[in-house]
Structure formats: C-alpha cells, structure tokens
N, C-alpha and C positions, 0 to 999 in steps of 0.2 A: 437340625437345619444345616444344610451345606451351603457353601458360598455361591455355587452356581445357581441354586434356587433363589437365594437372597438377591443376587445380582439381577436375575431375570424378572423379579417382581419389584425392583427398586423404584421405578417411576411412580407406580401406584402406592407403594408403601411409604415413600417419603412424604406424600400429602397427608397420609394418616398420622405419621409421626409428628408433623407440624401441628395438626389439630389436637392430638392427644397429649403431646409432650412439648409444650411451647418454649421450653428453654433451648431447644436446638435452633441454632441460627442458620441463616441461608448459607453462610460460609461453612458451617459444620456439615450441612447436607451436601455441599459441593465437594468437600474433602472426603466424605464417606463414599460417594459414587458407587453404591451397591456393594461395598466391602463390609461383610458382617463383623469382622474383627475391628475395623475402624469404628463401625457403629457402636460396638460395645465399649470401646475405649472412650469415645466422646460421650456416650451415655453415662459412663462412670464419672467423667469430668463434670458434666452438667447436673447429675442427679445423686452422686455419691452414695449415700446409704439407701437410696431407692433403686439402685441398679437392678436388684432382683425383680422388682415390680416391672421395670422397663423390659427386662429380658422375658419375663413371663407374658407380658402383653404382646411383645413382638412375636414370640413363638406361637402364641394362640392365634394372633392375626394371620400369620403365615400358614399355620395349619388349616385354618378355615377358608383360605383363599381358593377359589375354584380352579385357577390355573395350576396351583400347586397340587391340588387333588388329582387333576388330570395327569400331571407329570408322574405322580406316584403310581398310577394305574399302568403306565407303559413299562 
C-alpha cells in the first residue's frame, strides 16, 4: 500500500474504518486525513495488540477496492 493510494481512497475508507473499528474517534479520523502512517499510529494507540488485525483488514479492504484495482492496471 502506498500513501497516494491510501489518500485517494480515504473518504470511502474512513466510513468503513468507523463501522469495522469503532474505537477510532472523529478526531482520530480528522488527524489521519488519508495519511497511512498516521492511520497505523492511531490504530496502534487504539488497538494495541490487535494492530496486525487492523493492518490486515485495511490492506485487504484496499486491495479489494475497485478504484485501487483500476489504478493498478494503469
């Protein structure tokens, strides 16, 4: 996952994050603003020992997203 891809899908992704991982606050999501490194840091803070599950979920969601698939074809 690169940061440009993550940033481009942020608006859609943030809604999924809120549904799947409810410990992220609105302030967390405002701070992240599509920055993958910040996302991982806040995920670590909120989920600690579950960080690998959060990362795997995020990577899977982003890999399955149609817009990401389209950008990989180019």
